[in-house]
DSSP file (Angstrom, degrees, kcal/mol; ACC not computed):
  #  RESIDUE AA STRUCTURE BP1 BP2  ACC     N-H-->O    O-->H-N    N-H-->O    O-->H-N    TCO  KAPPA ALPHA  PHI   PSI    X-CA   Y-CA   Z-CA
    1    1 A Q              0   0    0      0, 0.0     2,-0.4     0, 0.0    26,-0.2   0.000 360.0 360.0 360.0 136.6   -9.3  -15.1    4.6
    2    2 A V        -     0   0    0     24,-0.1     2,-0.4    94,-0.1    24,-0.2  -0.782 360.0-145.0 -93.9 133.5   -6.3  -12.9    5.4
    3    3 A Q  E     -A   25   0A   0     22,-2.5    22,-2.4    -2,-0.4     2,-0.4  -0.839  16.0-164.9 -97.8 136.5   -6.6  -10.2    8.0
    4    4 A L  E     -A   24   0A   0     -2,-0.4     2,-0.5   109,-0.4   111,-0.4  -0.971   9.3-172.6-125.9 134.3   -4.7   -7.0    7.4
    5    5 A V  E     -A   23   0A   0     18,-1.9    18,-2.5    -2,-0.4     2,-0.2  -0.974  10.7-158.0-129.8 118.4   -3.9   -4.3    9.8
    6    6 A E  E     +A   22   0A   0     -2,-0.5     2,-0.3    16,-0.2    16,-0.2  -0.588  16.5 165.7 -91.8 154.9   -2.3   -1.0    8.7
    7    7 A S  E     +A   21   0A   0     14,-2.0    14,-2.8    -2,-0.2   110,-0.1  -0.970  40.7  67.7-154.9 164.9   -0.3    1.4   10.8
    8    8 A G        +     0   0    0     -2,-0.3    11,-0.3     1,-0.3    14,-0.0   0.398  60.0 133.7 106.0  -2.2    2.1    4.4   10.3
    9    9 A G        +     0   0    0     12,-0.1     2,-0.3     9,-0.1    -1,-0.3  -0.168  22.1 121.2 -71.9 174.2   -0.2    7.0    8.9
   10   10 A G  E     -d  119   0B   0    108,-1.1   110,-2.7   107,-0.1     2,-0.5  -0.986  60.3 -54.1 163.1-167.7   -0.2   10.6   10.2
   11   11 A L  E     +d  120   0B   0     -2,-0.3     2,-0.3   108,-0.2   110,-0.2  -0.901  51.8 168.0-106.3 129.9    0.3   14.2    9.3
   12   12 A V        -     0   0    0    108,-2.5     3,-0.1    -2,-0.5     2,-0.1  -0.995  34.2-110.9-142.3 145.0    3.6   15.3    7.7
   13   13 A Q    >   -     0   0    0     -2,-0.3     3,-2.4   108,-0.2    71,-0.2  -0.359  52.0 -79.7 -72.6 155.1    4.7   18.5    6.0
   14   14 A A  T 3  S+     0   0    0    108,-0.5    71,-0.2     1,-0.3    -1,-0.1  -0.279 121.3  28.2 -55.0 135.7    5.4   18.5    2.3
   15   15 A G  T 3  S+     0   0    0     69,-3.0    68,-0.7     1,-0.3    -1,-0.3   0.258 100.2 115.5  93.2 -10.5    8.7   17.0    1.5
   16   16 A G    <   -     0   0    0     -3,-2.4    68,-2.3    68,-0.2     2,-0.3  -0.080  57.8-120.9 -83.8-174.1    8.6   14.8    4.6
   17   17 A S        +     0   0    0     65,-0.2     2,-0.3    66,-0.2    65,-0.2  -0.926  21.6 178.8-132.1 152.3    8.5   11.0    4.9
   18   18 A L  E     - B   0  81A   0     63,-2.1    63,-3.3    -2,-0.3     2,-0.5  -0.977  16.6-146.4-143.6 153.2    6.3    8.3    6.4
   19   19 A R  E     - B   0  80A   0    -11,-0.3     2,-0.3    -2,-0.3    61,-0.2  -0.976  13.2-158.7-124.0 120.5    6.5    4.6    6.5
   20   20 A L  E     - B   0  79A   0     59,-2.6    59,-2.3    -2,-0.5     2,-0.4  -0.716   6.5-160.1 -92.3 145.2    3.3    2.6    6.4
   21   21 A S  E     -AB   7  78A   0    -14,-2.8   -14,-2.0    -2,-0.3     2,-0.4  -0.936   7.9-166.3-123.4 149.1    3.2   -1.0    7.7
   22   22 A C  E     -AB   6  77A   0     55,-2.0    55,-2.3    -2,-0.4     2,-0.5  -0.921   7.5-160.5-137.2 109.7    0.6   -3.8    6.9
   23   23 A A  E     -AB   5  76A   0    -18,-2.5   -18,-1.9    -2,-0.4     2,-0.4  -0.795  11.2-158.6 -93.0 127.1    0.7   -6.8    9.1
   24   24 A A  E     -A    4   0A   0     51,-2.8     2,-0.4    -2,-0.5   -20,-0.2  -0.860   9.6-172.4-109.3 138.6   -1.0   -9.9    7.6
   25   25 A S  E     +A    3   0A   0    -22,-2.4   -22,-2.5    -2,-0.4     2,-0.2  -0.977  51.3  38.2-125.9 144.8   -2.4  -12.9    9.4
   26   26 A G  S    S-     0   0    0     -2,-0.4     2,-0.6   -24,-0.2   -24,-0.1  -0.642 105.2 -17.6 109.9-173.8   -3.7  -16.0    7.7
   27   27 A R  S    S+     0   0    0     -2,-0.2     2,-0.3   -26,-0.2    -2,-0.1  -0.547  72.2 156.7 -75.5 116.3   -2.5  -17.9    4.7
   28   28 A T        -     0   0    0     -2,-0.6     2,-0.3    -4,-0.1    70,-0.1  -0.877  24.1-159.9-131.6 166.8   -0.2  -15.8    2.5
   29   29 A S    >   -     0   0    0     -2,-0.3     3,-1.6     3,-0.2    24,-0.1  -0.991  28.3-127.7-145.2 143.2    2.5  -16.5   -0.1
   30   30 A S  T 3  S+     0   0    0     -2,-0.3    23,-3.1     1,-0.3     4,-0.1   0.730 111.7  58.7 -63.7 -19.2    5.2  -14.2   -1.3
   31   31 A M  T 3  S+     0   0    0     21,-0.2    70,-0.3     2,-0.1    -1,-0.3   0.549  88.3  83.9 -88.3  -6.7    4.0  -15.0   -4.8
   32   32 A Y  S <  S-     0   0    0     -3,-1.6    21,-0.2    68,-0.1    68,-0.2  -0.837  92.4-110.3 -91.8 130.7    0.5  -13.7   -4.1
   33   33 A P        -     0   0    0      0, 0.0    64,-2.6     0, 0.0     2,-0.4  -0.247  31.0-170.8 -63.2 144.1    0.5   -9.9   -4.6
   34   34 A M  E     +FE  51  96B   0     17,-2.0    17,-2.7    62,-0.2     2,-0.3  -0.985  19.9 164.2-126.2 144.7    0.2   -7.5   -1.7
   35   35 A G  E     -FE  50  95B   0     60,-2.7    60,-2.5    -2,-0.4     2,-0.4  -0.887  34.5-116.4-150.8 177.2   -0.4   -3.9   -2.4
   36   36 A W  E     +FE  49  94B   0     13,-3.3    12,-2.5    -2,-0.3    13,-1.7  -0.985  25.0 178.8-124.5 134.7   -1.3   -0.4   -1.3
   37   37 A F  E     -FE  47  93B   0     56,-2.8    56,-3.1    -2,-0.4     2,-0.3  -0.843  10.5-155.3-122.5 164.6   -4.2    1.6   -2.6
   38   38 A R  E     -FE  46  92B   0      8,-2.4     8,-3.2    -2,-0.3     2,-0.4  -0.986   6.3-160.7-142.5 154.9   -5.4    5.1   -1.6
   39   39 A Q  E     - E   0  91B   0     52,-2.2    52,-2.3    -2,-0.3     6,-0.2  -0.957   4.7-163.5-140.0 119.0   -8.6    7.0   -1.7
   40   40 A A    >   -     0   0    0      4,-0.4     3,-2.2    -2,-0.4    50,-0.1  -0.629  47.7 -74.0 -93.2 157.5   -8.9   10.8   -1.4
   41   41 A P  T 3  S+     0   0    0      0, 0.0    -1,-0.1     0, 0.0     3,-0.1  -0.260 118.3   5.7 -55.3 129.8  -12.2   12.4   -0.6
   42   42 A G  T 3  S+     0   0    0      1,-0.3     2,-0.3    -3,-0.1    -3,-0.0   0.473 112.7 101.6  79.0   2.0  -14.6   12.3   -3.5
   43   43 A L  S <  S-     0   0    0     -3,-2.2    -1,-0.3     1,-0.1     2,-0.1  -0.754  76.1 -98.1-118.2 164.3  -12.3   10.2   -5.6
   44   44 A E        -     0   0    0     -2,-0.3    -4,-0.4     1,-0.1     2,-0.4  -0.391  46.6 -96.6 -73.0 154.7  -12.1    6.5   -6.6
   45   45 A R        -     0   0    0     -6,-0.2     2,-0.3    -2,-0.1    -6,-0.2  -0.602  51.7-161.7 -70.4 129.9   -9.7    4.2   -4.7
   46   46 A E  E     -F   38   0B   0     -8,-3.2    -8,-2.4    -2,-0.4     2,-0.1  -0.876  20.3-103.2-124.1 150.8   -6.5    4.0   -6.8
   47   47 A F  E     +F   37   0B   0     -2,-0.3   -10,-0.2    58,-0.3     3,-0.1  -0.409  36.6 167.8 -66.4 139.6   -3.6    1.7   -7.1
   48   48 A V  E     -     0   0B   0    -12,-2.5    11,-2.2     1,-0.4     2,-0.3   0.691  58.8 -26.4-116.1 -55.4   -0.4    3.0   -5.5
   49   49 A A  E     -FG  36  58B   0    -13,-1.7   -13,-3.3     9,-0.2    -1,-0.4  -0.988  51.6-171.3-161.1 156.2    2.1    0.1   -5.3
   50   50 A A  E     -FG  35  57B   0      7,-2.1     7,-2.4    -2,-0.3     2,-0.4  -0.983   9.3-151.4-151.0 160.1    2.3   -3.7   -5.1
   51   51 A I  E     +FG  34  56B   0    -17,-2.7   -17,-2.0    -2,-0.3     2,-0.4  -1.000  12.6 174.3-136.4 137.4    4.8   -6.4   -4.6
   52   52 A R  E >   - G   0  55B   0      3,-2.5     3,-2.2    -2,-0.4     2,-0.4  -0.918  69.7 -42.9-143.7 112.6    4.8  -10.0   -5.9
   53   53 A G  T 3  S-     0   0    0    -23,-3.1   -22,-0.0    -2,-0.4   -21,-0.0  -0.547 124.2 -27.2  64.2-124.2    7.8  -12.2   -5.3
   54   54 A V  T 3  S+     0   0    0     -2,-0.4     2,-0.3    -3,-0.1    -1,-0.3   0.357 118.4 101.8-100.8   3.4   10.8   -9.9   -6.0
   55   55 A S  E <   -G   52   0B   0     -3,-2.2    -3,-2.5     2,-0.0     2,-0.3  -0.697  52.3-164.9 -94.1 140.4    8.9   -7.7   -8.4
   56   56 A T  E     -G   51   0B   0     -2,-0.3     2,-0.3    -5,-0.2    -5,-0.2  -0.913   2.1-164.3-123.9 152.7    7.5   -4.3   -7.5
   57   57 A Y  E     -G   50   0B   0     -7,-2.4    -7,-2.1    -2,-0.3     2,-0.3  -0.990   7.8-178.7-139.0 141.1    5.0   -2.1   -9.3
   58   58 A Y  E     -G   49   0B   0     -2,-0.3    -9,-0.2    -9,-0.2     2,-0.2  -0.976  31.5-112.2-139.9 150.0    4.1    1.6   -8.8
   59   59 A R    >>  -     0   0    0    -11,-2.2     3,-1.5    -2,-0.3     4,-0.8  -0.546  42.4-111.4 -73.5 154.7    1.7    4.2  -10.2
   60   60 A D  G >4 S+     0   0    0      1,-0.3     3,-0.8     2,-0.2    -1,-0.1   0.850 111.6  61.2 -59.5 -38.0    3.6    6.8  -12.2
   61   61 A S  G 34 S+     0   0    0      1,-0.2    -1,-0.3     3,-0.0   -13,-0.0   0.628 110.5  39.6 -70.4 -11.8    3.1    9.6   -9.8
   62   62 A V  G X> S+     0   0    0     -3,-1.5     4,-2.5   -14,-0.2     3,-2.3   0.481  81.6 123.3-113.6  -4.9    4.9    7.9   -6.9
   63   63 A K  T << S+     0   0    0     -3,-0.8     4,-0.1    -4,-0.8    -3,-0.0  -0.337  82.1  17.0 -59.3 134.2    7.8    6.3   -8.8
   64   64 A G  T 34 S+     0   0    0      2,-0.5    -1,-0.3     1,-0.1     3,-0.1   0.264 126.0  58.8  86.6 -12.5   11.1    7.4   -7.3
   65   65 A R  T <4 S+     0   0    0     -3,-2.3    17,-2.1     1,-0.2     2,-0.3   0.707  99.0  51.7-114.3 -36.5    9.4    8.6   -4.1
   66   66 A F  E  <  -C   81   0A   0     -4,-2.5    -2,-0.5    15,-0.2     2,-0.4  -0.793  59.6-167.8-107.2 147.1    7.7    5.5   -2.7
   67   67 A T  E     -C   80   0A   0     13,-2.4    13,-3.0    -2,-0.3     2,-0.4  -0.987   5.4-158.0-134.9 125.9    9.2    2.1   -2.1
   68   68 A I  E     +C   79   0A   0     -2,-0.4     2,-0.3    11,-0.2    11,-0.2  -0.825  19.8 167.6-100.6 141.3    7.2   -1.1   -1.3
   69   69 A S  E     -C   78   0A   0      9,-1.9     9,-2.8    -2,-0.4     2,-0.4  -0.948  20.5-144.8-147.5 167.1    8.9   -3.9    0.5
   70   70 A R  E     -C   77   0A   0     -2,-0.3     2,-0.7     7,-0.2     7,-0.2  -0.998   7.4-157.6-142.2 132.6    7.9   -7.2    2.2
   71   71 A D  E  >> -C   76   0A   0      5,-3.1     5,-1.9    -2,-0.4     4,-0.8  -0.905  12.3-172.0-106.8 100.3    9.3   -9.0    5.2
   72   72 A N  T  45S+     0   0    0     -2,-0.7     3,-0.2     1,-0.2    -1,-0.1   0.830  82.4  58.1 -66.2 -31.5    8.1  -12.6    4.6
   73   73 A A  T  45S+     0   0    0      1,-0.2    -1,-0.2    -3,-0.1    -2,-0.0   0.859 116.3  34.9 -66.0 -33.8    9.2  -13.8    8.0
   74   74 A K  T  45S-     0   0    0     -3,-0.5   -50,-0.3     2,-0.2    -1,-0.2   0.455 103.7-129.3 -97.5  -2.4    7.0  -11.2    9.7
   75   75 A N  T  <5 +     0   0    0     -4,-0.8   -51,-2.8    -3,-0.2     2,-0.4   0.916  64.4 135.3  53.8  44.7    4.2  -11.4    7.1
   76   76 A T  E   < -BC  23  71A   0     -5,-1.9    -5,-3.1   -53,-0.2     2,-0.4  -0.971  44.2-157.6-130.9 138.2    4.4   -7.6    6.8
   77   77 A V  E     -BC  22  70A   0    -55,-2.3   -55,-2.0    -2,-0.4     2,-0.3  -0.923  14.0-160.0-113.3 141.2    4.4   -5.2    3.9
   78   78 A Y  E     -BC  21  69A   0     -9,-2.8    -9,-1.9    -2,-0.4     2,-0.4  -0.867  12.6-159.9-119.8 151.9    5.9   -1.7    4.1
   79   79 A L  E     -BC  20  68A   0    -59,-2.3   -59,-2.6    -2,-0.3     2,-0.6  -0.899  10.2-161.8-130.7 105.3    5.4    1.4    2.1
   80   80 A Q  E     -BC  19  67A   0    -13,-3.0   -13,-2.4    -2,-0.4     2,-0.6  -0.772  10.1-166.2 -85.9 121.5    8.2    3.9    2.5
   81   81 A M  E     +BC  18  66A   0    -63,-3.3   -63,-2.1    -2,-0.6     2,-0.3  -0.940  10.6 174.1-116.9 115.6    6.9    7.3    1.3
   82   82 A N        +     0   0    0    -17,-2.1   -65,-0.2    -2,-0.6   -66,-0.2  -0.738  59.8  23.6-114.3 164.2    9.5   10.1    0.7
   83   83 A S  S    S-     0   0    0    -68,-0.7    -1,-0.2    -2,-0.3   -66,-0.2   0.900  84.7-159.8  49.5  47.5    9.2   13.6   -0.7
   84   84 A L        -     0   0    0    -68,-2.3   -69,-3.0    -3,-0.2   -68,-0.2  -0.236   7.7-159.7 -63.9 146.8    5.5   13.6    0.2
   85   85 A K    >   -     0   0    0    -71,-0.2     3,-2.3   -70,-0.1     4,-0.3  -0.851  32.5-108.8-123.6 157.2    3.2   16.1   -1.6
   86   86 A P  G >  S+     0   0    0      0, 0.0     3,-1.9     0, 0.0    35,-0.3   0.851 117.7  63.3 -54.8 -33.3   -0.2   17.5   -0.7
   87   87 A E  G 3  S+     0   0    0      1,-0.3   -47,-0.0    36,-0.0    -3,-0.0   0.560  89.7  68.5 -72.0  -5.1   -1.7   15.4   -3.5
   88   88 A D  G <  S+     0   0    0     -3,-2.3    -1,-0.3    33,-0.1     2,-0.2   0.527  71.5 120.3 -84.5  -6.4   -0.6   12.2   -1.6
   89   89 A T    <   +     0   0    0     -3,-1.9     2,-0.3    -4,-0.3    31,-0.2  -0.412  41.1 103.7 -62.4 125.2   -3.2   13.0    1.1
   90   90 A A  E    S- H   0 119B   0     29,-2.0    29,-2.7    -2,-0.2     2,-0.5  -0.965  77.0 -78.7-179.4 171.4   -5.6   10.1    1.3
   91   91 A I  E     -EH  39 118B   0    -52,-2.3   -52,-2.2    -2,-0.3     2,-0.5  -0.860  48.0-145.2 -87.6 129.3   -6.6    7.1    3.3
   92   92 A Y  E     -EH  38 117B   0     25,-3.1    25,-1.9    -2,-0.5     2,-0.4  -0.857  13.8-163.7-103.2 129.5   -4.2    4.3    2.4
   93   93 A Y  E     -E   37   0B   0    -56,-3.1   -56,-2.8    -2,-0.5     2,-0.3  -0.920  11.7-141.8-116.1 134.9   -5.4    0.7    2.3
   94   94 A C  E     -E   36   0B   0     -2,-0.4    20,-2.3   -58,-0.2     2,-0.3  -0.715  24.2-171.9 -87.7 145.4   -3.4   -2.4    2.3
   95   95 A A  E     -EI  35 113B   0    -60,-2.5   -60,-2.7    -2,-0.3     2,-0.4  -0.987  10.5-164.4-141.3 149.0   -4.6   -5.3    0.1
   96   96 A A  E     -EI  34 112B   0     16,-2.1    16,-2.2    -2,-0.3    15,-1.9  -0.998  11.8-143.0-136.3 138.2   -3.8   -8.9   -0.4
   97   97 A A        -     0   0    0    -64,-2.6    13,-0.1    -2,-0.4   -65,-0.1  -0.726   8.1-146.6 -95.1 150.0   -4.6  -11.4   -3.2
   98   98 A K  S    S+     0   0    0     -2,-0.3     2,-0.3    11,-0.3    -1,-0.1   0.319  79.8  25.8 -99.5   8.4   -5.3  -15.0   -2.4
   99   99 A S  S    S-     0   0    0     10,-0.3     2,-0.2   -66,-0.1    -2,-0.1  -0.970  96.9 -75.0-157.0 169.2   -3.8  -16.3   -5.6
  100  100 A Y        +     0   0    0     -2,-0.3     2,-0.3   -68,-0.2   -68,-0.1  -0.480  55.4 170.7 -68.2 137.9   -1.3  -15.5   -8.2
  101  101 A T        -     0   0    0    -70,-0.3     3,-0.1    -2,-0.2    -4,-0.0  -0.996  39.1-154.9-149.2 148.5   -2.5  -12.8  -10.6
  102  102 A N  S    S+     0   0    0     -2,-0.3     2,-1.9     1,-0.1     3,-0.3   0.546  82.1  88.3 -92.7 -11.2   -1.0  -10.7  -13.4
  103  103 A S    >   +     0   0    0      1,-0.2     3,-1.1     2,-0.1     6,-0.2  -0.432  49.7 155.3 -88.2  65.1   -3.6   -8.0  -12.8
  104  104 A I  T 3   +     0   0    0     -2,-1.9    -1,-0.2     1,-0.2   -55,-0.1   0.809  65.8  50.9 -62.5 -33.5   -1.5   -6.2  -10.3
  105  105 A Y  T 3  S+     0   0    0     -3,-0.3     2,-0.4   -58,-0.1   -58,-0.3   0.539  88.8  96.1 -88.5  -7.0   -3.1   -2.8  -10.7
  106  106 A L    X   -     0   0    0     -3,-1.1     3,-1.4     1,-0.1     4,-0.3  -0.689  64.6-145.9 -94.3 134.1   -6.8   -3.8  -10.4
  107  107 A R  G >  S+     0   0    0     -2,-0.4     3,-1.9     1,-0.3    -1,-0.1   0.879  99.3  63.4 -58.3 -38.4   -8.7   -3.5   -7.2
  108  108 A G  G 3  S+     0   0    0      1,-0.3    -1,-0.3    -3,-0.0    -3,-0.0   0.622  89.2  68.6 -65.9 -12.7  -10.7   -6.6   -8.1
  109  109 A S  G <  S+     0   0    0     -3,-1.4     2,-0.4    -6,-0.2    -1,-0.3   0.611  88.3  79.1 -79.2 -11.4   -7.6   -8.7   -8.0
  110  110 A Y    <   -     0   0    0     -3,-1.9   -13,-0.3    -4,-0.3     3,-0.1  -0.829  53.7-175.8-107.2 136.1   -7.3   -8.3   -4.3
  111  111 A D        +     0   0    0    -15,-1.9     2,-0.4    -2,-0.4   -14,-0.2   0.708  66.8  48.3-102.6 -25.8   -9.4  -10.3   -1.9
  112  112 A S  E     -I   96   0B   0    -16,-2.2   -16,-2.1  -111,-0.0     2,-0.4  -0.941  62.3-172.8-124.6 142.3   -8.6   -8.9    1.5
  113  113 A W  E     -I   95   0B   0     -2,-0.4  -109,-0.4   -18,-0.2   -18,-0.2  -0.976  17.1-133.7-134.4 144.3   -8.4   -5.3    2.6
  114  114 A G        -     0   0    0    -20,-2.3  -109,-0.2    -2,-0.4     3,-0.1  -0.286  33.9-106.3 -82.2 179.7   -7.3   -3.4    5.7
  115  115 A R        -     0   0    0   -111,-0.4   -22,-0.1     1,-0.2  -110,-0.1   0.611  62.9-116.1 -86.2 -12.4   -9.4   -0.7    7.3
  116  116 A G        -     0   0    0    -22,-0.1     2,-0.4   -25,-0.0   -23,-0.2   0.031  16.0-123.5  99.2 154.6   -7.0    2.0    6.1
  117  117 A T  E     - H   0  92B   0    -25,-1.9   -25,-3.1  -110,-0.1     2,-0.3  -0.998  26.2-119.4-138.7 136.0   -4.7    4.6    7.6
  118  118 A Q  E     - H   0  91B   0     -2,-0.4  -108,-1.1   -27,-0.2     2,-0.5  -0.556  22.9-171.5 -82.2 133.8   -4.9    8.3    7.0
  119  119 A V  E     -dH  10  90B   0    -29,-2.7   -29,-2.0    -2,-0.3     2,-0.5  -0.994   7.5-174.3-121.1 124.1   -2.0   10.2    5.5
  120  120 A T  E     +d   11   0B   0   -110,-2.7  -108,-2.5    -2,-0.5   -31,-0.0  -0.977  12.9 178.2-125.9 126.1   -2.3   14.0    5.4
  121  121 A V        -     0   0    0     -2,-0.5   -32,-0.2   -35,-0.3  -108,-0.2  -0.914  26.3-141.3-123.9 100.9    0.2   16.4    3.8
  122  122 A P              0   0    0      0, 0.0  -108,-0.5     0, 0.0    -2,-0.0  -0.266 360.0 360.0 -65.5 147.0   -1.0   20.0    4.2
  123  123 A S              0   0    0    -37,-0.1  -110,-0.0  -110,-0.1   -36,-0.0   0.451 360.0 360.0 -88.1 360.0   -0.6   22.4    1.3
């Protein structure tokens, strides 16, 4: 089992930036996807971004604003979030898969989850 610890959340004004980090411990591989999901109050947890090897994937609403990256030496995944909007407010969760999968966007493809970090963008 992979343990994941997120950091970097906070309160930022609209248009601002934050960088989330997710430190992983345990057996990982750059070919196993790692991703970020988010959950706003009263809503389902939704896919935000993922990375597998050198490929990256984003939900449409964050394309061009968010960038996911991975430092394999540090076993850490980052989510750089720019031009933040109030609708980005949510708890952000890091997730890791324990095998190769093509179902990058599905919650069920991920086996390990962090506890989440709050991102708040006031309107």
